[in-house]
Phi, psi and omega in degrees: 000317185296317182292322180299320181298312179296327176297314178300316180296322176293323175297318179299318181292320178295318176301318180295319178295322183290319182281341184296146176298146179284139175287129186252359180218157179286344185275005177120185183296152181300143177290146176293150181301144180282119180278348181268106182283144177295151178301141179291156176302123179303137176261127179305140175293149179290152178291144180284137179291143179301142182288150177301163181301135177102349181288150182286153173286151178302144178291172187297328182269006178240101186296146179297154181301136178090347178282167168076227188265024179096351177279147182256162178293136184277350177266112182293295186231114182238122180199154170261144178293149178304323181295319177294318183296319182291322180296323185269355175070029177233157175275159182295332181294343179270356182286125176251108186297341178282351180230315188274165171286144181210173182256139181231139175265123188288141175252162176300130182094347181293148170220161177298325180292318181280336174290326176303317184293316182293323186268354181071030179257156171290145176303319181300320181294329179295347173293347176256022174296135177236164169283174181296335180269010173087013181270146178296150180262111180284315175208153184275132180242127176308134181096340182293140179262117181237156179256114181275133181294160177288160183299329185277352181276152178242159179236125178247133174264120183295130178257160181302129180087354180284145176249164175303320181297319179302311183293318179297319178293328177300317180263006174069034179236167177276144178307323180303328183286339175276324180291333184280350176282111186299322183296344177280341177051045178260155176218154181294333186270331184285128180288157180275152183254133174302131183097342175299142180258135179231124176284126178256100186290142172052040183257343188290322186227130171240033176293135180241133174296121181305325181296323181290337177264012179053040177259131178290139177243078181299136181231127172259113190307112174074352185272118186232017183257139178276179173247001176084358179259094187283157169245157176302137182279000176230153178299131179304137178088354178264358187212170168223150182282111184269341175204130185265178181289125174229116188300127179084348183238301180225089189263063181194176170242130177261128181242107179287133180204158179300146175307136178092353178301135183292143176249131183257152168286129184288343176198166180291146179178186178248131179290124173259335176213143176203126181138198189283145178240131179273006182253016172118342182292339191068222177276125185219160181235137174234126182242129172261123186268002170073003178234035178071014170252138173229135180240150178229139183234113189239167181068028182293153173272329173202167181216155192244006184232165179227159178309130183104337178298140170263125179244150180262157179303130176086001178283142176288123180247345180186193180226146179298141178214200176217041183272157181079208185279081186223142179257006178173170181292121178195165172257123174267118188239121180243151177228126172245134179244114188054033177094347184262133174290129179234170179286114179303337182289345175292330187248349177275155181300149179282000000 
């Protein structure tokens, strides 16, 4: 029995050696095939067709097609129409498509979503793309000339029951400014239709350079931490509390004040957000104080800081307004402690 077992084992070893793949190199068994294929040889991008007569030359920071390292400009034809240029009092050479409204010729395969990426616009803003005669664009057709909104423009989709006054108040603008936009095709007598799009011009940013406003900008080099001893974000005697903190309902303090009242940083910190908010805050500023406190200042009419700025306690950062979901001029002030919304009156001076 013992010998038979050894005999069977020997036969198994021999069979294994005979059936095993042969080693083809002295360095060991062959390597498994590589599943990651090498990149295909790059194909040069097609040259951009020359713009029609009257189109602006590329600006200094946008190389002309064929210049540089062989890459071509990704924007084919950018120009503002002569009528628009005349109306806005600028020459076509001054149009910057990264910021200004411009005319674009649609190519095959274009969609509003991919054009939003190329032009650096919000997808929502592209809902207010118009034809050259100011009509809404239902679908893109190759060869069609469309007008892309400026970077600072916003696009509002009308909801059932909304009035022009409601929409103007939401964005903190006068109803007349919306009536004055030819592309909106609005009149005081015609009711708004649900789903109708309204272009809100120059509404995205109301940032003002502090120097232009003659505001001092005290800077403590590199220091962005507060001390946890807050000051009131509005001048004492300039406001009254119109709505207090209610847990789960209104987790902030609203301070009613005249429009344009200066808004102060409640403590030293670093600005993490400044500008328009689509969720009802209007123009707002958020400051991280670096000691687990974060403060928010909302419904501003304008603001003087940008993300990354270090602000000092008591520094003017904006002005009271009524932008966003607001029924009147006031400051909506929030305090987060370790990420949790707390009653601001607990940390503000008595």
